[in-house]
N, C-alpha and C positions, 0 to 999 in steps of 0.2 A: 665623586667618591669621599667626603670627610676624612680631612687629615684627623689620624689619632693620636695623641699624647699617653706616654704610656709611664707609672708612675712604679719605681723599683725600691725598694726595702734597700738602703746603701747597706746597711747593716750585715745579709747575707745574698743582696743580689736577685729577690724574688719579686714576682709582678704583684703589685697593690694593687691597683685599678688601672681601670682606663678611662678618656673620656673623649671626646671629639673637641676640637682644636676652635675657640673659638675665631670666628670669620667676624668682616667687618662690618657685613651687612647684621648680623648677631648683634654686633657691641653699638652699633644705629637705634636697633629694635629693644635692644635691654637699659638704653640710654632714656628711651621713649618712652617707658613701660614706670621709669624709674621716676620720671621726673612729674606723668602720672599718680605715680603713687605718691609723692611728697603733698602734690593739691591733696589729696584727698586726707594726707596725715594732719597738712596746715589746718582742713575743718575741723579735726576732732577737739574737742575740749580736753585742760589739761590732766583732768583725772581721768581721762581715756586712755590718755597717750604716758601716764606714769603706769596704770591696770595693765596694759598693753607691755612696756617696759620692765615690769615687776613679770609678767607672765612667762617673758620670754628667758629672762634671767633664773627664773626656776627651770625649765626646758632647757636650758644646756647645762643646766647642774644637775639635771637628772641623768643626761646623757653625756657626762663630765668624763667617766672611763670609757665607755666607746669613741668617743672623741678622741681622749688623749692616746688612747692606743693606737687607732689611726693614725693622729699625728707626733708620737714618738715612732713608729715606723718610717712613715715618710721622711723625718730628720733626723732618724739614728738616734735620737735623744731616750735617754731613761725613760721607761714609763710613770714613773713618780713624777717628772719632769712635767710630761705630756699630760697628762691629767692636772697636777699641779695647773700649770695654764689656762686649762679650759674651767675650771674649778674657779680661778682666781677673776675670769674674765666676764665668769657666770655672778659671782658677786660685786664685782665692778658696776655690771649692769643694776640692779638691784640697789643697790650703795648711790647711787646717782641718782635714780627712781625717788627713792626714799629722801634723798638731800632735795631735790626738786621741789617736793610734798612740803618738806619742810622748809623751806626757803619763800612758799608762796602764801603759807598760812597766814593769817590775819595776825597781828601782833601789837599788843597796847601799848601804847609808850606812857612812862611813868615820868615825862617832863623833865627837864631839867634842875628841880629844887631850886629855881630862883624864886627871889619873893622880891615883891613889889614894894 
């Protein structure tokens, strides 16, 4: 039988949820899957990677209230702070995706203005 990890709200002691404890074998399998996924990620062109990151940021933003509420309950922090952390993470993902896209756009050099 798997060992169970229970999460309690520190504010009132209520049970938030429970999950099975990850075993060493599970960790090995998770690492193997992550390595396989990284190879697939590396095969994607930059436009597709940016698209995926942007979609992930948008999805995180949509779920900010739900995830922030859970974060608040698990950590005993205010709801606004929990939601703010999730929203900030979503903004960061989208910001990085846009910055990468901008950094990889072709740029026309104006030269140095040197005269011969």
